[in-house]
N, C-alpha and C positions, 0 to 999 in steps of 0.2 A: 730432619731439622735437629741440630745439636742442642744441648741443654742451655747454653748461653742464649741462643736465639729464642728458645721456648720461653725462657724467663722474661724476655723482652716482649713477646707477642701473646702468650697465653694469659687469659684473664685469670687472676688469682684474687678473688674477693675474700673478705673476712666475714662472711655471713655465718652466723652460728658459732657456738663455743668450740666446735671441733677444730677450727683453724686459729682460735685465739690463744691456745695454749701450746707449749712445746711438747711434742709427743716423743717418747723414747724410740730409738731405732736400733734394732738388734740385727747383727750380721750373722749369717750362717758361718760355720767353721771355715768353709771353703773361701767365702768372700773375705772374712776377717784375715785369713792367712795371706791372701793376695794383697789386701790393703796394707797389712803390716810389712810385707816384703817391699812394696813400693816405698813405704815410709822409711824403712831401713836403708834402702838405696839412697834416698834423699839425704838422710842423716850422715851417710858416708861420703857425700859430695857428688854422687852420681845423679845426673838429671835426666837419665834415660827414660824413666817412667814418671816423670813429673806431671805430664799432661794427664795420664791415666789416674794418678793419685788425686790431682785436683778435681777431676771429673767425678770421681767417686765421692770425694768430700763434699762437693757441691750438691750431689744427689742426696746425700744423707741430710744435709742442712735443709734442702727443699722439702724432703719428706717429713722432717721434724716439724715444720710449720704448716705443711699442707699435705697430709698423707694421701689424699685422693687426687693429687695432681696428675698422676699418670693416667694411662688409658686402661680401663677395666677390660680384661679379656673375656669375651663371652664364654660361659661354662662349656658350651657344646664344642668350643674350639680348643679347650685346654686338654693336653695330652695326658693319658693315663701314666705315662713315664714320669712326668713332672709331679703328679699327685703322689705316685709311689715313692719317688726319691725324697720328697720334702713333707709328705703327710699333710698337704694343704687341701682346703675345700675348693672344688672347681669353681664355685660361685664367688670366690674371693681372691682372684689372681689378677695382678696389675702389672703393667709394663711401663717403663719410663725410658725414653731414649736419652742417653747422656752424650752421645756423639753420633756421627754417621755410622760408626762401626759397633758401638756398645749399647747394650740394653740391660737395664736392671729389671729383674723380675721379683716381685714382692707380694706380700699379703698384709692385710691390716687385721690385727688380732682384736678380739672383742673388748679388750681393755683400752683400746685406742693406740696400743703400741704397734709400731710398724716393724715387720720382720722382713728384712731384705734377705731373701734366701737363695738367690741365684744371680749371678752376673754372667751374662752371655756375651762372649767376645767372638767377633767374626775371625779374629786371629786364630782361634782354636777350632771353630766350626765354619763350614761353608754356610751360606745363607740357607741352603736347602736343609742342612743338618740342624740349624737354629730353628727353622720352621717345623721340622719333624719332631724336635725335642719339646718345644713349647706348645705347638698346635697339633691338633688331630689331623 
C-alpha cells in the first residue's frame, strides 16, 4: 500500500505528547544527496523524479508529526549489515512504505528526533536483495 493510501487508512491518533509536537527528521548523507538531486532536477524544470521527490517529502512530513507511524521491524529480523552500516540498535529499526517500490528505513533517537538513515529502492535492489539487506 503506498503512502497516500496509508495516510487515508491507517489510524493516526494524537494520544500523548509524542505526537503533539513536531519532531526533527535527520537524513543520512546518502538519502540527503538523493533528495537534493531530485530537488535540483525539479528546479531545472525536469519532472522526471517529481514522484519520488514528493514521496520522500511526504514521508518526512509524516514522520515529523508521527515518528512511530511505520512498522517496527522485530530485532531478530534486522540484519547485521544494516546495524554495521548505520550503527543503529536492532531494537529500534522502523520501516515505512512510501510507494509500491520504495521503503524508508529509519530509527527514532532518544531525543525524539527521527533519523531516516536508509531509503531502499527496488530500482537498485531486487526484492530478494532488499530483504537480505534489511532482514536476516
